[in-house]
All heavy atoms as an XYZ file, in Angstrom:
901
protein
N      15.402    -13.169    -20.296
C      15.517    -13.542    -21.696
C      16.304    -12.480    -22.442
O      16.095    -11.289    -22.257
C      14.130    -13.700    -22.308
C      14.172    -14.133    -23.744
S      12.530    -14.641    -24.282
C      12.451    -13.791    -25.812
N      17.206    -12.895    -23.303
C      17.996    -11.972    -24.106
C      17.099    -11.366    -25.173
O      16.274    -12.044    -25.772
C      19.183    -12.708    -24.757
C      19.989    -11.775    -25.605
C      20.047    -13.360    -23.703
N      17.267    -10.085    -25.410
C      16.415     -9.361    -26.333
C      16.950     -9.396    -27.762
O      18.141     -9.528    -27.996
C      16.323     -7.904    -25.880
C      15.802     -7.760    -24.477
C      14.494     -7.063    -24.440
O      14.143     -6.357    -25.348
N      13.759     -7.260    -23.375
N      16.037     -9.240    -28.696
C      16.392     -9.054    -30.099
C      17.074     -7.704    -30.208
O      16.652     -6.734    -29.577
C      15.112     -9.074    -30.967
C      15.408     -8.673    -32.385
C      14.448    -10.435    -30.896
N      18.153     -7.628    -30.972
C      18.820     -6.339    -31.147
C      18.679     -5.878    -32.587
O      18.310     -6.649    -33.476
C      20.295     -6.429    -30.741
O      20.972     -7.368    -31.547
N      18.943     -4.602    -32.800
C      18.795     -4.008    -34.128
C      20.050     -3.234    -34.493
O      20.826     -2.839    -33.630
C      17.574     -3.061    -34.189
C      17.722     -1.914    -33.176
C      16.285     -3.824    -33.979
C      16.702     -0.819    -33.313
N      20.202     -3.049    -35.787
C      21.243     -2.168    -36.305
C      20.618     -0.797    -36.513
O      19.425     -0.603    -36.280
C      21.772     -2.719    -37.630
C      22.425     -4.076    -37.512
C      23.701     -4.065    -36.678
O      24.463     -3.087    -36.762
O      23.914     -5.032    -35.927
N      21.413      0.151    -36.978
C      20.875      1.469    -37.297
C      19.751      1.323    -38.314
O      19.847      0.491    -39.218
C      21.964      2.368    -37.859
C      22.997      2.727    -36.814
O      22.686      2.826    -35.637
N      24.223      2.903    -37.244
N      18.702      2.121    -38.166
C      17.588      2.000    -39.109
C      18.010      2.394    -40.524
O      18.869      3.253    -40.720
C      16.541      2.957    -38.559
C      17.249      3.849    -37.619
C      18.480      3.144    -37.163
N      17.403      1.735    -41.487
C      17.569      2.072    -42.894
C      16.291      2.773    -43.314
O      15.211      2.208    -43.241
C      17.782      0.801    -43.716
C      18.941     -0.086    -43.281
C      18.856     -1.439    -43.957
C      20.253      0.599    -43.592
N      16.399      4.014    -43.723
C      15.219      4.806    -44.052
C      14.902      4.718    -45.547
O      15.779      4.463    -46.361
C      15.431      6.245    -43.646
C      15.697      6.389    -42.152
C      15.622      7.805    -41.676
N      16.092      8.104    -40.357
C      15.977      7.397    -39.257
N      15.430      6.240    -39.293
N      16.431      7.801    -38.106
N      13.619      4.939    -45.862
C      13.216      4.895    -47.269
C      14.058      5.828    -48.129
O      14.446      5.478    -49.240
C      11.733      5.254    -47.410
C      10.729      4.235    -46.893
C       9.310      4.742    -47.118
C      10.914      2.886    -47.543
N      14.369      7.007    -47.611
C      15.149      7.966    -48.410
C      16.574      7.485    -48.663
O      17.202      7.891    -49.634
C      15.148      9.368    -47.787
C      15.843      9.463    -46.462
C      14.911      9.788    -45.325
O      13.716      9.511    -45.397
N      15.438     10.372    -44.274
N      17.091      6.581    -47.823
C      18.418      6.008    -48.054
C      18.455      5.221    -49.365
O      19.524      5.034    -49.944
C      18.826      5.061    -46.913
C      18.952      5.761    -45.568
O      19.137      6.995    -45.542
O      18.866      5.076    -44.542
N      17.287      4.756    -49.797
C      17.185      3.942    -51.007
C      16.458      4.663    -52.143
O      16.186      4.060    -53.171
C      16.448      2.634    -50.690
C      17.174      1.784    -49.695
C      16.883      1.875    -48.349
C      18.174      0.911    -50.097
C      17.556      1.100    -47.423
C      18.854      0.136    -49.174
C      18.550      0.230    -47.839
N      16.089      5.924    -51.923
C      15.354      6.663    -52.935
C      13.924      6.172    -53.095
O      13.338      6.299    -54.168
N      13.341      5.650    -52.029
C      12.007      5.053    -52.091
C      10.945      5.883    -51.376
O       9.796      5.467    -51.275
C      12.039      3.648    -51.474
C      13.005      2.655    -52.121
C      13.096      1.384    -51.273
C      12.573      2.330    -53.534
N      11.310      7.066    -50.894
C      10.399      7.837    -50.043
C       9.150      8.334    -50.769
O       8.154      8.660    -50.140
C      11.134      9.007    -49.380
C      11.579     10.099    -50.321
C      12.921      9.843    -50.999
O      13.473      8.749    -50.886
O      13.414     10.779    -51.658
N       9.153      8.383    -52.076
C       7.984      8.890    -52.811
C       7.005      7.795    -53.220
O       5.965      8.074    -53.791
C       8.437      9.663    -54.044
C       9.203     10.914    -53.672
C       9.642     11.662    -54.903
N      10.514     12.758    -54.528
C      10.142     14.022    -54.520
N       8.926     14.361    -54.870
N      11.000     14.957    -54.161
N       7.342      6.549    -52.923
C       6.466      5.432    -53.278
C       5.483      5.149    -52.152
O       5.751      5.456    -50.991
C       7.301      4.171    -53.514
C       8.320      4.219    -54.649
C       9.117      2.925    -54.692
C       7.644      4.469    -55.982
N       4.331      4.543    -52.497
C       3.446      4.104    -51.416
C       4.159      2.973    -50.684
O       5.103      2.374    -51.191
C       2.060      3.705    -51.930
C       2.042      2.435    -52.765
O       2.609      1.415    -52.332
O       1.438      2.455    -53.850
N       3.709      2.677    -49.479
C       4.449      1.751    -48.604
C       4.643      0.362    -49.202
O       5.713     -0.209    -49.085
C       3.772      1.648    -47.242
C       4.038      2.844    -46.394
C       3.453      2.706    -45.003
O       2.535      1.886    -44.801
O       3.938      3.414    -44.123
N       3.620     -0.191    -49.834
C       3.770     -1.527    -50.408
C       4.865     -1.551    -51.461
O       5.727     -2.434    -51.475
C       2.456     -2.021    -51.015
C       1.420     -2.405    -49.970
O       1.766     -2.444    -48.770
O       0.269     -2.674    -50.351
N       4.862     -0.578    -52.337
C       5.895     -0.505    -53.381
C       7.260     -0.222    -52.772
O       8.275     -0.713    -53.264
C       5.531      0.547    -54.420
C       4.381      0.130    -55.289
C       4.046      1.168    -56.328
C       2.846      0.711    -57.144
N       2.368      1.744    -58.048
N       7.296      0.560    -51.704
C       8.571      0.858    -51.039
C       9.154     -0.397    -50.399
O      10.366     -0.624    -50.470
C       8.380      1.961    -49.994
N       8.319     -1.231    -49.806
C       8.804     -2.473    -49.187
C       9.340     -3.417    -50.259
O      10.425     -3.987    -50.115
C       7.690     -3.123    -48.338
C       7.452     -2.276    -47.074
C       8.040     -4.560    -47.966
C       6.236     -2.672    -46.268
N       8.616     -3.552    -51.355
C       9.089     -4.377    -52.473
C      10.373     -3.781    -53.039
O      11.331     -4.506    -53.346
C       8.000     -4.519    -53.557
C       8.551     -5.174    -54.810
C       6.807     -5.301    -53.020
N      10.429     -2.453    -53.139
C      11.633     -1.780    -53.628
C      12.834     -1.989    -52.718
O      13.960     -2.138    -53.186
N      12.601     -2.011    -51.409
C      13.673     -2.278    -50.451
C      14.274     -3.661    -50.701
O      15.489     -3.832    -50.748
C      13.142     -2.164    -49.022
C      14.093     -2.632    -47.970
C      15.215     -1.898    -47.650
C      13.867     -3.827    -47.289
C      16.109     -2.330    -46.664
C      14.738     -4.270    -46.310
C      15.864     -3.516    -46.004
N      13.416     -4.665    -50.872
C      13.899     -6.029    -51.151
C      14.691     -6.052    -52.450
O      15.761     -6.667    -52.521
C      12.736     -7.000    -51.211
N      14.194     -5.358    -53.459
C      14.885     -5.310    -54.747
C      16.261     -4.654    -54.607
O      17.255     -5.163    -55.120
C      14.031     -4.552    -55.771
C      14.664     -4.427    -57.107
N      14.763     -5.492    -57.981
C      15.242     -3.366    -57.717
C      15.384     -5.081    -59.069
N      15.676     -3.801    -58.932
N      16.326     -3.533    -53.896
C      17.604     -2.835    -53.689
C      18.581     -3.701    -52.893
O      19.786     -3.613    -53.083
C      17.396     -1.506    -52.967
C      16.580     -0.497    -53.716
C      17.419      0.315    -54.630
C      16.542      1.397    -55.266
N      17.279      2.272    -56.106
N      18.055     -4.538    -52.003
C      18.893     -5.430    -51.201
C      19.272     -6.690    -51.992
O      19.979     -7.551    -51.471
C      18.169     -5.828    -49.923
N      18.791     -6.774    -53.235
C      19.033     -7.937    -54.091
C      18.560     -9.218    -53.410
O      19.220    -10.256    -53.436
C      20.499     -8.027    -54.510
C      20.950     -6.830    -55.322
C      22.411     -6.886    -55.751
O      23.107     -7.854    -55.412
O      22.829     -5.944    -56.433
N      17.393     -9.101    -52.777
C      16.830    -10.214    -52.025
C      15.412    -10.501    -52.500
O      14.774     -9.671    -53.140
C      16.837     -9.894    -50.536
N      14.945    -11.661    -52.135
C      13.581    -12.086    -52.425
C      12.774    -11.921    -51.146
O      13.195    -12.357    -50.067
C      13.633    -13.548    -52.869
C      12.332    -14.140    -53.308
C      12.549    -15.530    -53.925
N      13.186    -16.464    -53.026
C      12.541    -17.345    -52.264
N      11.231    -17.415    -52.299
N      13.195    -18.167    -51.474
N      11.645    -11.277    -51.244
C      10.748    -11.080    -50.105
C       9.932    -12.357    -49.930
O       9.017    -12.636    -50.694
C       9.846     -9.876    -50.354
C       8.970     -9.367    -49.255
C       9.748     -9.105    -47.978
C       8.265     -8.106    -49.702
N      10.312    -13.171    -48.937
C       9.734    -14.498    -48.751
C       8.495    -14.458    -47.866
O       7.508    -15.130    -48.137
C      10.791    -15.457    -48.156
C      10.209    -16.825    -47.894
C      11.989    -15.551    -49.078
N       8.540    -13.671    -46.802
C       7.406    -13.526    -45.881
C       7.187    -12.047    -45.604
O       8.129    -11.278    -45.489
C       7.659    -14.246    -44.556
C       7.849    -15.728    -44.675
C       6.526    -16.453    -44.980
N       6.699    -17.870    -44.983
C       6.408    -18.663    -43.966
N       5.931    -18.171    -42.852
N       6.609    -19.953    -44.064
N       5.908    -11.695    -45.448
C       5.537    -10.310    -45.201
C       4.250    -10.316    -44.385
O       3.196    -10.649    -44.898
C       5.352     -9.602    -46.525
C       4.907     -8.179    -46.506
C       4.477     -7.438    -45.451
C       4.849     -7.323    -47.638
N       4.164     -6.164    -45.855
C       4.377     -6.072    -47.202
C       5.135     -7.488    -48.985
C       4.198     -4.998    -48.066
C       4.956     -6.420    -49.837
C       4.504     -5.191    -49.378
N       4.366     -9.993    -43.101
C       3.202     -9.892    -42.227
C       2.961     -8.410    -41.957
O       3.822     -7.727    -41.406
C       3.438    -10.643    -40.917
C       3.779    -12.130    -41.037
C       4.018    -12.727    -39.652
C       2.706    -12.884    -41.779
N       1.789     -7.930    -42.347
C       1.475     -6.504    -42.305
C       0.596     -6.169    -41.111
O      -0.373     -6.883    -40.825
C       0.737     -6.142    -43.588
C       1.204     -4.858    -44.199
O       2.056     -4.186    -43.611
O       0.702     -4.509    -45.278
N       0.927     -5.058    -40.433
C       0.160     -4.586    -39.288
C       0.007     -3.069    -39.398
O       0.672     -2.434    -40.215
C       0.851     -4.968    -37.978
C       1.101     -6.445    -37.879
C       2.351     -6.969    -38.154
C       0.073     -7.312    -37.549
C       2.583     -8.328    -38.093
C       0.289     -8.677    -37.486
C       1.546     -9.192    -37.753
N      -0.834     -2.485    -38.560
C      -1.122     -1.054    -38.646
C       0.124     -0.188    -38.468
O       0.318      0.786    -39.192
C      -2.176     -0.672    -37.613
N       0.987     -0.529    -37.516
C       2.157      0.303    -37.234
C       3.434     -0.191    -37.889
O       4.436      0.525    -37.924
C       2.379      0.406    -35.728
C       1.284      1.163    -35.011
C       1.600      1.268    -33.539
C       0.502      2.018    -32.811
N       0.820      2.136    -31.385
N       3.424     -1.442    -38.364
C       4.655     -1.976    -38.929
C       4.428     -3.244    -39.710
O       3.292     -3.670    -39.927
N       5.531     -3.841    -40.122
C       5.477     -5.099    -40.864
C       6.687     -5.940    -40.482
O       7.766     -5.406    -40.207
C       5.480     -4.831    -42.361
N       6.483     -7.248    -40.469
C       7.567     -8.196    -40.257
C       7.921     -8.770    -41.623
O       7.046     -9.295    -42.317
C       7.138     -9.306    -39.302
C       8.132    -10.441    -39.090
C       9.465     -9.930    -38.532
C       7.534    -11.503    -38.172
N       9.180     -8.636    -41.995
C       9.645     -9.078    -43.310
C      10.724    -10.139    -43.143
O      11.524    -10.082    -42.205
C      10.228     -7.899    -44.091
C       9.363     -6.638    -44.160
C      10.153     -5.501    -44.781
C       8.091     -6.904    -44.922
N      10.755    -11.072    -44.076
C      11.788    -12.097    -44.117
C      12.318    -12.120    -45.540
O      11.586    -12.426    -46.481
C      11.210    -13.459    -43.719
C      12.229    -14.535    -43.540
C      13.126    -14.493    -42.483
C      12.293    -15.599    -44.419
C      14.058    -15.514    -42.296
C      13.211    -16.620    -44.250
C      14.103    -16.577    -43.190
N      13.580    -11.737    -45.703
C      14.211    -11.651    -47.018
C      15.284    -12.716    -47.153
O      15.949    -13.054    -46.173
C      14.861    -10.276    -47.218
C      13.944     -9.123    -47.616
C      12.996     -8.754    -46.516
C      14.769     -7.921    -48.017
N      15.443    -13.203    -48.392
C      16.470    -14.212    -48.673
C      17.157    -13.886    -49.995
O      16.539    -13.348    -50.906
C      15.853    -15.604    -48.786
C      15.207    -16.086    -47.516
S      14.616    -17.785    -47.657
C      16.145    -18.652    -47.344
N      18.418    -14.239    -50.084
C      19.154    -14.124    -51.331
C      18.654    -15.231    -52.253
O      18.604    -16.392    -51.837
C      20.675    -14.268    -51.083
C      21.438    -14.299    -52.386
C      21.169    -13.166    -50.166
N      18.261    -14.898    -53.474
C      17.789    -15.950    -54.395
C      18.845    -17.041    -54.568
O      20.031    -16.764    -54.738
C      17.559    -15.198    -55.708
C      17.325    -13.778    -55.293
C      18.198    -13.572    -54.078
N      18.400    -18.287    -54.498
C      19.291    -19.417    -54.694
C      20.086    -19.840    -53.468
O      20.861    -20.784    -53.531
N      19.912    -19.145    -52.346
C      20.630    -19.493    -51.118
C      19.599    -19.779    -50.030
O      19.024    -18.859    -49.451
C      21.562    -18.360    -50.703
C      22.437    -18.702    -49.507
O      22.179    -19.724    -48.832
O      23.377    -17.935    -49.235
N      19.367    -21.043    -49.743
C      18.309    -21.440    -48.810
C      18.636    -21.162    -47.351
O      17.785    -21.327    -46.481
C      17.989    -22.927    -48.986
O      19.118    -23.705    -48.646
N      19.862    -20.721    -47.065
C      20.248    -20.397    -45.685
C      20.726    -18.953    -45.572
O      21.718    -18.656    -44.919
C      21.317    -21.371    -45.200
C      20.790    -22.785    -45.096
C      21.745    -23.740    -44.416
O      22.840    -23.323    -44.011
O      21.374    -24.916    -44.288
N      19.979    -18.058    -46.206
C      20.382    -16.649    -46.220
C      19.331    -15.722    -45.635
O      19.438    -14.513    -45.742
C      20.667    -16.217    -47.662
O      19.471    -16.293    -48.437
N      18.303    -16.277    -45.009
C      17.191    -15.470    -44.532
C      17.567    -14.469    -43.456
O      18.404    -14.731    -42.597
N      16.926    -13.301    -43.537
C      17.135    -12.245    -42.558
C      15.774    -11.639    -42.200
O      14.902    -11.488    -43.060
C      18.057    -11.169    -43.120
N      15.615    -11.306    -40.935
C      14.384    -10.697    -40.433
C      14.533     -9.177    -40.403
O      15.564     -8.655    -39.978
C      14.095    -11.179    -39.010
C      13.688    -12.613    -38.914
C      14.639    -13.613    -38.732
C      12.350    -12.974    -38.991
C      14.264    -14.947    -38.626
C      11.965    -14.306    -38.889
C      12.932    -15.288    -38.713
N      13.474     -8.488    -40.816
C      13.414     -7.034    -40.761
C      12.051     -6.622    -40.211
O      11.053     -7.297    -40.438
C      13.547     -6.409    -42.155
C      14.913     -6.534    -42.762
C      15.279     -7.674    -43.461
C      15.847     -5.510    -42.631
C      16.542     -7.793    -44.017
C      17.108     -5.627    -43.187
C      17.453     -6.771    -43.878
O      18.699     -6.890    -44.429
N      12.044     -5.505    -39.526
C      10.804     -4.853    -39.124
C      10.740     -3.533    -39.880
O      11.732     -2.785    -39.923
C      10.766     -4.557    -37.601
C      10.824     -5.844    -36.783
C       9.554     -3.704    -37.240
C       9.530     -6.579    -36.621
N       9.578     -3.254    -40.474
C       9.355     -1.944    -41.089
C       8.505     -1.129    -40.136
O       7.436     -1.567    -39.702
C       8.657     -2.080    -42.448
C       8.346     -0.750    -43.064
C       9.381      0.093    -43.471
C       7.046     -0.302    -43.196
C       9.105      1.341    -44.011
C       6.760      0.929    -43.741
C       7.787      1.754    -44.145
O       7.525      2.997    -44.677
N       8.983      0.066    -39.786
C       8.291      0.987    -38.877
C       7.613      2.055    -39.726
O       8.280      2.870    -40.358
C       9.325      1.608    -37.931
C       8.730      2.550    -36.911
O       7.610      3.064    -37.117
O       9.399      2.788    -35.891
N       6.297      2.040    -39.777
C       5.541      2.984    -40.612
C       5.706      4.432    -40.145
O       5.788      5.334    -40.965
C       4.066      2.612    -40.621
C       3.792      1.283    -41.270
C       2.286      0.998    -41.346
N       2.039     -0.376    -41.714
C       2.309     -0.916    -42.892
N       2.843     -0.193    -43.835
N       2.031     -2.189    -43.122
N       5.761      4.660    -38.837
C       5.879      6.027    -38.326
C       7.192      6.687    -38.738
O       7.230      7.876    -39.018
C       5.765      6.057    -36.801
C       4.360      5.762    -36.307
O       3.398      5.896    -37.094
O       4.222      5.393    -35.124
N       8.254      5.904    -38.754
C       9.577      6.455    -39.079
C      10.015      6.162    -40.508
O      11.096      6.561    -40.901
C      10.607      5.901    -38.099
C      10.280      6.352    -36.667
C      11.340      6.042    -35.705
N      12.523      6.844    -35.972
C      13.715      6.575    -35.478
N      13.870      5.540    -34.692
N      14.745      7.334    -35.752
N       9.177      5.443    -41.262
C       9.531      5.037    -42.634
C      10.917      4.419    -42.654
O      11.785      4.808    -43.441
C       9.455      6.232    -43.590
O       8.165      6.768    -43.630
N      11.121      3.450    -41.746
C      12.453      2.857    -41.579
C      12.367      1.347    -41.435
O      11.382      0.805    -40.922
C      13.132      3.454    -40.352
N      13.428      0.698    -41.888
C      13.588     -0.743    -41.762
C      14.632     -1.015    -40.684
O      15.660     -0.354    -40.639
C      14.082     -1.358    -43.072
C      13.118     -1.198    -44.209
C      13.194     -0.096    -45.044
C      12.138     -2.149    -44.449
C      12.314      0.058    -46.098
C      11.253     -2.012    -45.504
C      11.346     -0.897    -46.325
N      14.376     -2.014    -39.851
C      15.332     -2.435    -38.838
C      15.739     -3.876    -39.123
O      14.884     -4.762    -39.188
C      14.715     -2.384    -37.437
C      14.290     -1.015    -36.996
C      12.968     -0.605    -37.133
C      15.202     -0.138    -36.437
C      12.572      0.654    -36.707
C      14.808      1.122    -36.016
C      13.498      1.515    -36.161
O      13.107      2.756    -35.752
N      17.023     -4.119    -39.299
C      17.533     -5.481    -39.417
C      17.597     -6.054    -38.008
O      18.156     -5.433    -37.103
C      18.921     -5.471    -40.052
N      17.014     -7.227    -37.821
C      16.966     -7.839    -36.505
C      18.098     -8.850    -36.339
O      18.367     -9.643    -37.232
C      15.633     -8.566    -36.301
C      14.363     -7.733    -36.464
C      13.145     -8.608    -36.199
C      14.363     -6.536    -35.540
N      18.719     -8.807    -35.183
C      19.698     -9.819    -34.804
C      19.069    -10.640    -33.687
O      18.736    -10.097    -32.629
C      21.008     -9.165    -34.313
O      21.529     -8.348    -35.362
C      22.032    -10.212    -33.932
N      18.877    -11.916    -33.962
C      18.255    -12.791    -32.968
C      19.337    -13.342    -32.041
O      20.403    -13.746    -32.498
C      17.517    -13.939    -33.655
C      16.451    -13.533    -34.671
C      15.748    -14.781    -35.206
C      15.443    -12.572    -34.090
N      19.056    -13.366    -30.741
C      20.055    -13.824    -29.768
C      20.159    -15.348    -29.713
O      19.708    -15.994    -28.774
C      19.528    -13.240    -28.452
C      18.043    -13.196    -28.649
C      17.839    -12.883    -30.102
N      20.757    -15.891    -30.751
C      20.954    -17.331    -30.830
C      22.462    -17.574    -30.844
O      23.160    -17.087    -31.735
C      20.311    -17.920    -32.106
C      18.819    -17.596    -32.143
C      20.558    -19.423    -32.181
C      18.155    -17.949    -33.446
N      22.938    -18.317    -29.862
C      24.368    -18.568    -29.741
C      24.924    -19.238    -31.000
O      24.316    -20.154    -31.548
C      24.618    -19.465    -28.524
C      26.053    -19.451    -28.069
C      26.213    -20.147    -26.738
O      25.374    -19.916    -25.843
O      27.165    -20.912    -26.610
N      26.052    -18.745    -31.460
C      26.750    -19.277    -32.628
C      25.967    -19.119    -33.927
O      26.225    -19.809    -34.894
C      27.105    -20.760    -32.424
C      27.926    -21.045    -31.197
C      29.355    -20.521    -31.322
O      29.969    -20.631    -32.363
N      29.861    -19.920    -30.266
N      25.008    -18.173    -33.962
C      24.186    -17.993    -35.162
C      24.074    -16.508    -35.434
O      23.594    -15.752    -34.613
C      22.811    -18.603    -34.926
C      21.941    -18.686    -36.131
C      22.059    -20.068    -36.786
N      21.276    -20.136    -37.987
C      20.128    -20.767    -38.097
N      19.627    -21.420    -37.080
N      19.480    -20.776    -39.235
N      24.518    -16.083    -36.587
C      24.545    -14.653    -36.916
C      23.778    -14.385    -38.198
O      24.260    -13.737    -39.102
C      25.995    -14.176    -37.030
C      26.794    -14.496    -35.800
C      27.644    -15.597    -35.767
C      26.648    -13.736    -34.648
C      28.358    -15.905    -34.629
C      27.351    -14.045    -33.497
C      28.205    -15.122    -33.504
O      28.904    -15.439    -32.362
N      22.577    -14.900    -38.278
C      21.784    -14.738    -39.487
C      21.827    -16.007    -40.302
O      22.214    -17.073    -39.821
N      21.439    -15.891    -41.544
C      21.440    -17.045    -42.418
C      20.384    -18.067    -42.049
O      20.672    -19.239    -41.863
N      19.144    -17.601    -41.933
C      18.047    -18.481    -41.535
C      17.390    -19.124    -42.753
O      17.423    -18.589    -43.848
C      17.006    -17.693    -40.729
C      17.581    -17.082    -39.487
C      17.875    -15.732    -39.433
C      17.867    -17.866    -38.387
C      18.425    -15.170    -38.292
C      18.415    -17.314    -37.239
C      18.700    -15.961    -37.198
N      16.769    -20.271    -42.531
C      16.023    -20.970    -43.575
C      14.550    -20.570    -43.491
O      14.039    -20.235    -42.429
C      16.168    -22.485    -43.411
C      17.598    -22.969    -43.620
C      17.726    -24.479    -43.519
N      17.169    -25.049    -42.298
C      17.829    -25.131    -41.129
N      19.062    -24.682    -41.033
N      17.244    -25.669    -40.080
N      13.860    -20.647    -44.625
C      12.454    -20.252    -44.661
C      11.610    -21.046    -43.678
O      10.726    -20.499    -43.014
C      11.895    -20.403    -46.081
C      10.475    -19.927    -46.200
C       9.938    -19.968    -47.612
O      10.669    -20.351    -48.544
O       8.759    -19.598    -47.776
N      11.906    -22.332    -43.528
C      11.104    -23.157    -42.614
C      11.327    -22.789    -41.144
O      10.585    -23.237    -40.272
C      11.339    -24.656    -42.847
C      12.755    -25.103    -42.700
C      13.546    -25.090    -44.014
O      13.105    -24.494    -45.002
O      14.637    -25.674    -44.007
N      12.313    -21.956    -40.849
C      12.552    -21.502    -39.476
C      11.771    -20.233    -39.139
O      11.707    -19.823    -37.974
C      14.039    -21.228    -39.262
C      14.902    -22.455    -39.359
C      16.376    -22.141    -39.242
O      16.858    -21.230    -39.946
O      17.046    -22.820    -38.433
N      11.172    -19.611    -40.149
C      10.488    -18.335    -39.946
C       9.474    -18.409    -38.811
O       9.520    -17.604    -37.881
C       9.807    -17.874    -41.240
C       8.991    -16.627    -41.076
C       9.585    -15.388    -41.177
C       7.631    -16.696    -40.794
C       8.836    -14.224    -41.013
C       6.880    -15.549    -40.632
C       7.479    -14.313    -40.734
N       8.538    -19.339    -38.894
C       7.460    -19.430    -37.900
C       7.993    -19.646    -36.491
O       7.569    -18.977    -35.553
C       6.495    -20.562    -38.261
C       5.740    -20.359    -39.556
C       4.726    -19.233    -39.496
O       4.210    -18.927    -38.400
O       4.449    -18.662    -40.560
N       8.924    -20.574    -36.333
C       9.397    -20.887    -34.984
C      10.168    -19.722    -34.371
O       9.992    -19.417    -33.195
C      10.236    -22.162    -34.976
O      11.388    -22.010    -35.764
N      11.009    -19.048    -35.163
C      11.754    -17.912    -34.608
C      10.852    -16.699    -34.410
O      11.012    -15.958    -33.435
C      12.958    -17.553    -35.479
C      14.080    -18.542    -35.372
C      14.776    -18.946    -36.489
C      14.452    -19.080    -34.148
C      15.818    -19.860    -36.399
C      15.485    -19.993    -34.042
C      16.167    -20.385    -35.175
N       9.901    -16.491    -35.295
C       8.957    -15.386    -35.115
C       8.195    -15.562    -33.808
O       7.978    -14.596    -33.071
C       8.005    -15.300    -36.301
N       7.832    -16.809    -33.509
C       7.115    -17.089    -32.264
C       8.042    -17.021    -31.055
O       7.712    -16.397    -30.041
C       6.464    -18.467    -32.356
C       5.614    -18.806    -31.172
C       4.904    -20.138    -31.346
C       4.037    -20.416    -30.134
N       3.303    -21.674    -30.289
N       9.206    -17.642    -31.137
C      10.136    -17.705    -29.999
C      10.581    -16.320    -29.540
O      10.779    -16.098    -28.345
C      11.359    -18.545    -30.369
N      10.744    -15.397    -30.478
C      11.228    -14.058    -30.125
C      10.136    -13.001    -30.208
O      10.425    -11.807    -30.167
C      12.429    -13.691    -31.006
C      13.592    -14.608    -30.787
C      13.898    -15.594    -31.708
C      14.351    -14.522    -29.625
C      14.953    -16.466    -31.494
C      15.404    -15.384    -29.406
C      15.711    -16.364    -30.343
N       8.886    -13.444    -30.327
C       7.716    -12.559    -30.340
C       7.872    -11.435    -31.367
O       7.593    -10.269    -31.088
C       7.463    -11.999    -28.941
C       5.990    -11.709    -28.709
O       5.162    -12.059    -29.570
O       5.670    -11.115    -27.660
N       8.313    -11.798    -32.567
C       8.561    -10.801    -33.613
C       7.276    -10.160    -34.120
O       7.298     -9.016    -34.561
C       9.348    -11.439    -34.763
C      10.704    -12.027    -34.387
C      11.404    -12.583    -35.620
C      11.581    -11.013    -33.669
N       6.166    -10.864    -34.033
C       4.893    -10.273    -34.439
C       4.556     -9.103    -33.525
O       4.116     -8.046    -33.981
C       3.768    -11.336    -34.461
C       2.401    -10.684    -34.600
C       4.009    -12.319    -35.605
N       4.786     -9.248    -32.232
C       4.527     -8.144    -31.293
C       5.420     -6.944    -31.619
O       4.967     -5.798    -31.541
C       4.753     -8.599    -29.860
N       6.666     -7.206    -31.991
C       7.559     -6.101    -32.377
C       7.075     -5.416    -33.649
O       7.156     -4.196    -33.769
C       8.992     -6.606    -32.566
C       9.712     -7.059    -31.308
C      11.058     -7.658    -31.667
C       9.877     -5.901    -30.338
N       6.575     -6.194    -34.604
C       6.056     -5.613    -35.844
C       4.777     -4.812    -35.580
O       4.542     -3.799    -36.220
C       5.810     -6.700    -36.871
N       3.991     -5.277    -34.632
C       2.762     -4.540    -34.272
C       3.088     -3.230    -33.559
O       2.327     -2.279    -33.618
C       1.871     -5.387    -33.378
C       1.190     -6.519    -34.077
C       0.299     -7.268    -33.077
N      -0.190     -8.508    -33.601
C      -1.296     -8.648    -34.324
N      -2.020     -7.591    -34.604
N      -1.682     -9.843    -34.747
N       4.226     -3.189    -32.864
C       4.635     -1.998    -32.127
C       6.132     -1.768    -32.325
O       6.922     -1.971    -31.398
C       4.309     -2.148    -30.638
C       4.670     -0.919    -29.867
O       4.768      0.175    -30.418
N       4.886     -1.068    -28.568
N       6.533     -1.336    -33.518
C       7.969     -1.169    -33.775
C       8.613     -0.053    -32.943
O       9.831      0.004    -32.851
C       8.040     -0.864    -35.272
C       6.666     -0.558    -35.704
C       5.720     -1.093    -34.685
N       7.801      0.773    -32.317
C       8.351      1.808    -31.442
C       9.202      1.229    -30.325
O      10.111      1.877    -29.819
N       8.935     -0.018    -29.957
C       9.725     -0.682    -28.916
C      11.165     -0.917    -29.368
O      12.035     -1.139    -28.546
C       9.071     -2.012    -28.551
N      11.415     -0.853    -30.675
C      12.764     -1.088    -31.211
C      13.595      0.177    -31.302
O      14.780      0.107    -31.556
C      12.670     -1.696    -32.620
C      12.131     -3.106    -32.697
C      11.865     -3.477    -34.140
C      13.146     -4.053    -32.090
N      12.992      1.306    -31.130
C      13.733      2.551    -31.311
C      14.874      2.684    -30.337
O      14.765      2.359    -29.167
C      12.793      3.743    -31.190
C      11.806      3.738    -32.320
C      10.940      4.959    -32.315
N       9.946      4.794    -33.377
C       8.762      5.335    -33.364
N       8.395      6.090    -32.357
N       7.936      5.136    -34.352
N      15.973      3.172    -30.866
C      17.184      3.354    -30.047
C      17.051      4.619    -29.238
O      16.584      5.622    -29.705
C      18.436      3.427    -30.953
C      19.667      3.613    -30.136
C      18.526      2.165    -31.788
């Protein structure tokens, strides 16, 4: 099976959010990205986030927040001819198909 890939991590300090508690930092990340935080599944070591551009129903992007590294990872799902732009109703099926909850529970598996 082809694996989910990630871009370079985006750290809280990259956005000036390092002094906020984690919940406010995650909301602040969405705000800085000019996106709406549509889904947020929270776990001890990380969180699975789904952000969308307001008014664009096919703009969804998956992120994992790694609590240990205070970093966000943009996820690229290995879907042929598809480079992002997911719909909200696809969240559950793609989260399950690519085991994104397991990655959010253990974001250390995403480290480069």
